C-alpha positions, 0 to 999 in steps of 0.5 A, a space after each residue: 527295454 532292458 537297462 542293465 547295460 550302458 544306457 542305464 548308466 549313461 542316462 540315469 544321472 541326467 534323468 535324476 537331475 531333470 525329473 525323477 517322475 520321468 521313466 529312465 528309458 525315456 531319457 536319452 543322451 548321446 556319446 561325444 563321438 565314435 572311437 578314433 585312432 591315435 596317430 602315434 600309439 602310446 603303449 601301456 606301462 609294463 613296469 607297473 603291471 604287477 602292482 596294478 594286478 595286485 591292487 585290492 581297492 576299497 571304494 568310498 562314496 564320500 557323502 554317504 560314508 562317514 561323518 567326521 566333521 559335524 560342521 560340514 556336510 551336504 545334508 542331502 543326496 541320493 540313497 538312505 545315508 546321513 548324507 554328511 560324509 566328509 574327508 575327515 570321516 575317511 581319515 578316521 576310518 583308515 585304520 579299519 580300511 587297512 585292517 581289511 588287507 586292501 592296499 588302495 582306496 578310491 574316493 568318489 569325486 570331492 571337487 567343488 560343486 557350487 550350487 546354481 542360484 535357484 537350483 532345485 533339490 534334485 540338483 542339490 542331491 546331484 551336487 552331493 555325489 560330486 559327479 557334476 563339478 564346478 571347480 575341478 581345482 578346489 575341494 568341495 568345502 562341504 567335504 573338507 579343505 585342500 589341507 584335509 585332502 592332503 592329510 588324507 593322502 599322506 596318512 593313507 600312504 603311510 599305511 600302505 594305501 594307494 589313493 585314487 580320485 574319481 575323474 569326470 572328464 566327459 561332463 561337468 556342471 554348467 557353471 564350471 570354472 576355468 583352470 589355473 592356467 586359464 583353460 576350460 572345457 569346450 562344447 556342451 556340458 554333457 558331454 564335452 567336446 574333444 579334442 577342444 577340451 583336452 588342455 583343460 582335462 590334462 591339467 585336471 588329471 596332472 594337477 592332483 598328482 602334482 599337488 597331492 601325489 594321488 596314485 591315479 584315477 577312476 574314470 566316470 562314464 569313460 565312453 564319453 571321451 574318445 579313445 585317442 583322447 584317453 591315450 593322450 590323457 593317460 600319457 600325461 598322467 604317466 609323465 606327471 606320476 614319474 615326476 613326483 615321489 612320496 615315501 611309502 609305508 616301507 620307507 621307500 621313495 616311490 612314484 605315484 602308481 599312475 593307475 587309471 580304470 574306466 567305468 564302461 557299463 557294457 559288454 566286452 566289445 563295447 568296452 574295447 571300442 570305447 575304452 581299451 582301443 586296439 592292440 595297435 593303438 591302446 587307449 586305456 589299460 584297465 576297465 571295470 569288469 561289469 560283464 563278469 560282475 553280472 555273472 557272479 551275482 547271477 550265479 551266487 544271487 540274482 541280478 538287479 532284474 531278479 535273474 539268476 540260477 546260473 552255475 560254474 559253466 556261466 562263470 567259466 564262459 564269462 572268464 573265457 571272454 577275456 580273450 576278446 580284450 587286447 593284451 594290454 587290458 587289465 579288467 578290474 573286478 568288483 561285486 558292487 558299487 554306488 550305482 548297483 544294488 548291494 549283494 545282500 539286497 539281491 539275495 533278498 530280492 531273489 528270495 534266496 536268503 535273508 540276513 538271518 540265514 546262514 546261506 546269506 553269509 555263505 553266498 557272500 563268502 563264495 562271491 568274495 572268494 571269486 574276487 580273491 581268485 581273480 587275475 587282475 585288480 579287484 575292488 570292494 565297495 564299502 560294506 561288502 566286507 560285512 554283508 551290508 544291506 539296506 533294511 526293508 529294501 529288496 524289491 525294485 521300487 517302481 514308483 516315482 517317489 523312490 528317489 525321495 525315499 532313497 530306494 531306487 536301484 541306482 543309488 540304494 547302495 549309498 547307505 551310511 557306512 558301518 565301520 567297526 570302532 568308528 560308526 558302530 560299537 560292535 559288529 554282529 557275529 556274522 558281520 565280524 566273521 565275514 570281515 575276518 574272512 575278507 581279511 584272510 582272502 586279501 592276505 592270501 592275495 598278497 602272499 600268493 601271486 598266482 591269485 592276482 598275477 597267475 595264468 588261469 586254466 579252467 579245470 572243471 565247470 558245471 552246474 555244481 562247481 567251478 575249479 581253476 588252476 592258477 600259476 605265477 612262477 613257482 606259485 601254483 594253486 587250485 581255486 574251487 567254489 561250490 555254485 550250489 547249496 548242497 554239499 558235494 564231493 568234487 572229483 578232479 583228475 590229478 593230470 587235469 590239475 597238473 599235480 602229482 602230489 598232495 594238495 594243501 588247503 591254505 585256509 584249513 590246512 587240510 591235505 588231499 592225496 591222489 587216489 587212483 589218479 584222482 582227488 576227492 575234495 569235499 565242498 559244502 554248499 557255496 564253500 570255496 577252497 584255495 589249494 596249494 599244488 605241492 608237486 606240480 607235473 611238468 606238463 601242467 594243467 590240462 587245457 580243455 578242448 572246447 567244441 563249439 557246436 555253433 550251427 544247428 539243423 533244419 529250417 530255423 538254422 538255414 540262412 538261405 530261406 527266401 523271404 515271402 511276400 506275406 505277413 505271417 501271424 505277426 503284425 508288427 516288424 520285430 528286431 533283434 534289439 540288444 547291447 551289440 556294439 553297433 546297435 546299443 539297444 537301437 532298432 536297426 534295419 539290418 536287424 529286422 526280421 522277415 517272414 520265411 513261411 511256416 510261421 517263422 521269421 528270420 534275420 541274418 546278421 554279421 556279428 562279432 564274437 562275444 556275449 550279448 543280451 537282447 530281446 526281440 521287439 517291435 520299434 514301439 516295444 509293444 511286442 516284446 519276446 525273449 527266450 525261456 530261461 533267458 539264455 540261448 545255446 547256439 544251434 539249439 531250439 529253445 522256447 520263446 516267451 513274452 518278454 519285458 523289462 529285465 527279461 533279456 536273452 543272453 547268447 554267447 557268439 563264439 566267433 565272428 561271422 554271419 548268424 541267423 536269428 529265428 523266431 517261430 509263432 503259432 497260427 494266432 501269433 503266440 510265441 513258440 520257438 527261438 534259435 540262433 545258429 551260425 551260418 555255414 
């Protein structure tokens, strides 16, 4: 059963705390409730829009980052780090963080997680993460003190860095303390109950803005909180942020930004339903762009299940799915985080490139350049900037000891930080080169609003290249990135690019002129270019006309084949099981296949538009099938093969409607063909 979706994120923390020896897929928890509508809509604040889009965040996993005070520290945790990170270590690293060109830091939770008497070492490790707090109004003494936290925020603000804390508003430790006002979370500890817990978490959300003047929150497992509750919590954060001020790096008196970004590890439709809400009733205004993150690693490396080999079309399709979000949504793109495998380890897992290879570093640059060209906020995970990886780790650890060894997929990225001048004397030449490249990218984003604020029009996307036209006011750029290892000469129609003059490379200074109505732009393998459009055309870039060939032909594309009173060659009932918002990897009756004859099984389902991942499996998963190549194009027959963990089929359904899913087998039950087609 595939687990890159929200089920993994939802279950993994609880599973680790209970017993690592138990399979993750066997551990089950439930959402707190379904999304609810607000009686009174609360709009997203448009006055902070440009500031939010320009966020260049740097994530710090506190316990694994830097040990700045030998007298404190958890000394245990998940992952391979020293487990002695603290607030002083972050303060010591602020100059380094600032040098990257980022303008914000996000800290994983630093609230007190008081051990329960007699708790085992798994609970001790979980305490070190901070994600199961006991006292939301106190700093964990193993991380530092309230005074030290205040110093961190003030020093960061002096350097032009926003500071975001990590808000865990859906679950807590069993020994949770009351708030200063006497409030407490209600219901179970995981998840809590809403609206009964609202007063407590509103107090948490506003307390740290008032006391330390933090700039907002990253929201852990945001799907645990109903959407109407998020709207109310967001309103309280906005009000608290407008009630306090601080002096920023430019000597200006400003309010905290009041930014909130949700972690919802799933597809666009699920993020809408549990995070963004609707255009009429906005819930949250920003969420991490997990869907595009997976497309990036599947293009420039592999995903955690070793699937990759995608190209520019895959990136363009993912970006086009932003149209599913309501207008107030501001996705935040990251390449990694504390729960994902590092990009460098994915390159090695896919047997693509080792740290000694030039391609290892060039692929990093390509992926990071895509982040830099992204409209909306972005987040770097510590170590991204130096191509960090965990020595000796690449293949998935399937044994029950991976947590003890620090080598499970969901926490292997929690390695000790390598901070130039703080924890390490000198970086390697390749690390230093990548770090300087990241600094250049962040500088480009800061200087060119077309990157962070601009409207995106895709100019070209194929197996070899991805090209976007980006425009914000008079700032107009072309972003190009190679999606293959071979060098290539990219031909772009000047009219498609909306350009009537030279293109200037903002990094190299090279100039490219029009010849016979076209630009010829050389790209090395996995090279990226940022080209300034000197003389834009009045008509602008050409918007591609996308022809959606959603309906196939023949027996497998028919939605009206009668069900036969026969079993066919398959004994077990099969289901379309995937990350559909109304199914969430559950076997649903309306997704069960029926026998139609000619060894073909079909099911017709009302689907929402979106990109989904799925397998075709019996209820006990003893029979499991997927598409060869792990992706389907609508209306086209594809080879059907045996499936299994991590071998999901990806399919993009372009519009809402009825779709027929068809599987064909041999006379003896061997998989042969698969098709998904929109019903006419």
